C-alpha positions in Angstrom: 160.6 57.5 88.0 161.4 57.9 84.3 161.4 61.1 82.3 158.6 62.7 80.3 159.5 62.5 76.6 157.8 64.1 73.7 158.6 62.6 70.3 157.7 64.8 67.3 157.6 62.6 64.2 158.0 64.5 60.9 157.6 61.6 58.5 154.4 61.4 56.4 155.2 57.7 55.7 153.4 55.8 58.6 155.3 52.6 58.0 158.5 54.1 56.8 162.1 54.0 58.2 161.8 57.0 60.5 158.6 55.6 62.2 160.2 52.2 62.5 163.2 53.6 64.3 160.9 55.7 66.5 158.9 52.6 67.4 162.2 51.0 68.6 163.2 54.1 70.5 159.8 54.3 72.3 160.2 50.6 73.2 163.5 51.3 74.9 162.4 54.5 76.6 159.2 53.0 78.0 161.1 49.9 79.2 163.3 52.2 81.2 160.2 53.9 82.8 159.7 56.9 80.6 156.3 58.4 79.8 156.3 59.0 76.1 154.0 61.3 74.1 154.3 60.6 70.4 153.0 63.2 68.0 152.6 62.8 64.3 153.7 66.3 63.2 153.0 65.4 59.6 149.3 65.3 60.4 148.9 68.4 62.6 146.6 70.9 61.1 148.4 74.2 60.9 146.6 77.5 60.1 149.6 78.6 58.1 152.4 76.8 56.2 154.8 77.6 59.0 155.8 80.4 61.3 154.6 83.7 59.6 156.9 85.9 61.8 153.9 87.9 63.1 156.0 88.4 66.3 152.8 88.0 68.4 154.8 85.7 70.7 157.3 88.5 71.2 154.7 91.2 71.8 152.9 89.1 74.4 154.0 88.7 78.0 153.3 85.0 77.7 155.7 82.5 76.2 153.2 81.2 73.6 152.4 81.1 69.9 149.4 83.3 69.2 148.2 81.3 66.2 145.2 79.1 67.1 145.6 75.7 65.5 146.7 72.1 66.4 150.3 73.1 66.7 149.7 75.6 69.5 148.8 73.0 72.3 151.8 70.9 71.3 154.1 73.9 71.8 152.4 74.6 75.1 153.2 71.1 76.5 156.9 71.2 75.6 158.1 73.0 78.8 156.4 70.2 80.9 158.6 67.6 79.3 162.1 66.5 80.1 163.1 65.5 76.6 162.0 66.7 73.2 162.9 64.3 70.4 162.6 65.4 66.8 162.3 62.5 64.3 162.7 63.2 60.6 163.8 61.6 57.4 166.3 63.6 55.3 164.4 65.3 52.6 166.5 67.1 50.0 169.4 67.5 52.4 167.3 68.8 55.2 164.6 67.9 57.7 161.1 67.3 56.5 158.9 70.4 56.1 156.4 69.0 58.7 159.0 68.9 61.5 160.5 72.2 60.5 157.1 73.9 60.8 156.8 72.9 64.4 160.5 73.7 65.2 160.2 77.2 63.7 157.2 77.9 65.9 159.2 77.0 69.0 160.5 80.6 68.7 157.5 81.4 70.9 159.4 79.9 73.8 162.2 82.5 73.6 162.0 86.2 74.4 164.7 88.6 73.5 165.3 90.7 76.6 167.8 92.8 74.8 167.6 92.5 71.0 170.7 94.6 70.5 173.0 92.2 72.5 170.9 89.1 71.7 170.3 88.5 75.4 167.3 86.2 75.8 165.2 84.2 78.2 163.6 80.9 77.7 160.4 79.0 78.7 161.7 75.5 78.1 161.9 74.2 81.7 164.3 71.4 82.1 163.9 70.3 78.4 166.8 68.6 76.6 166.6 68.0 72.9 167.4 65.0 70.7 167.2 64.0 67.1 166.4 60.7 65.3 167.2 61.1 61.6 167.1 58.6 58.8 168.7 59.1 55.4 169.2 57.1 52.3 172.8 58.0 51.9 175.7 58.0 54.3 176.2 60.4 57.2 178.4 62.8 55.1 175.5 64.0 53.1 172.1 65.1 54.4 172.3 63.4 57.8 175.2 65.6 59.0 173.5 68.7 57.8 170.2 67.8 59.6 172.2 66.9 62.8 174.0 70.2 62.6 170.7 72.1 62.2 169.2 70.6 65.3 172.4 70.9 67.3 172.4 74.6 66.5 168.8 75.0 67.5 169.5 73.3 70.8 172.6 75.4 71.4 170.7 78.6 70.6 168.0 77.5 73.1 170.6 76.7 75.7 169.6 73.0 75.8 171.6 69.8 76.0 171.5 67.7 72.8 172.1 64.2 71.5 171.3 62.4 68.3 170.8 59.0 66.6 171.7 59.2 62.9 170.6 56.3 60.7 172.4 56.1 57.3 171.6 53.8 54.4 167.9 53.8 55.2 166.6 53.2 51.7 163.0 54.0 50.9 163.1 51.4 48.1 163.2 48.3 50.4 162.4 47.2 53.9 165.9 46.0 54.9 166.0 48.5 57.8 163.1 46.7 59.5 165.3 43.5 59.8 168.3 45.3 61.2 168.6 43.8 64.7 171.8 45.9 65.5 169.9 49.1 64.7 166.9 47.9 66.6 169.0 47.5 69.8 170.9 50.8 69.1 167.5 52.7 68.9 166.2 50.9 72.1 169.4 51.8 73.9 169.1 55.5 72.7 165.6 55.4 74.2 166.8 54.0 77.5 169.6 56.5 77.7 167.2 59.5 77.4 164.6 57.9 79.8 166.8 58.2 82.9 
């Protein structure tokens, strides 16, 4: 049986490069037997413009965000998954604000058991993390910075991590959609995370 994968797509461009690569990734993952839940993070209604550091998640015995909005049930389903894939374009040398909003609220899955030493416990089950990132430049610019950001989040959370970085994904033409080599690479990435 394949793994349960959640894909959080942080691109507001429905037919853009990031969503195209995610389509190909999902093809590969599902062909290998994965159950994929795809969430358009750019359209989730959030009560605030991000985590407000209310620390309600840390004061509660539960591992949950206390803010009642459309992001909360997404966060609650994460520990049930095997793989969490963040998918984002590079926006001004970083991930999109939409994906960052959800990522920041994942803080609710971590409890600091000893704030002085940084000792912590997690409610992330068997979850591993992955990234699909598209950028208009080469990997030495924003793509590497985005990759490093998510790699650090996975490391801080004690999770395995892998990534698919897609350079030269111009927003000014549709050339990426005809890239058969990338199509197969994205499908292969999906298959690799599905088993």
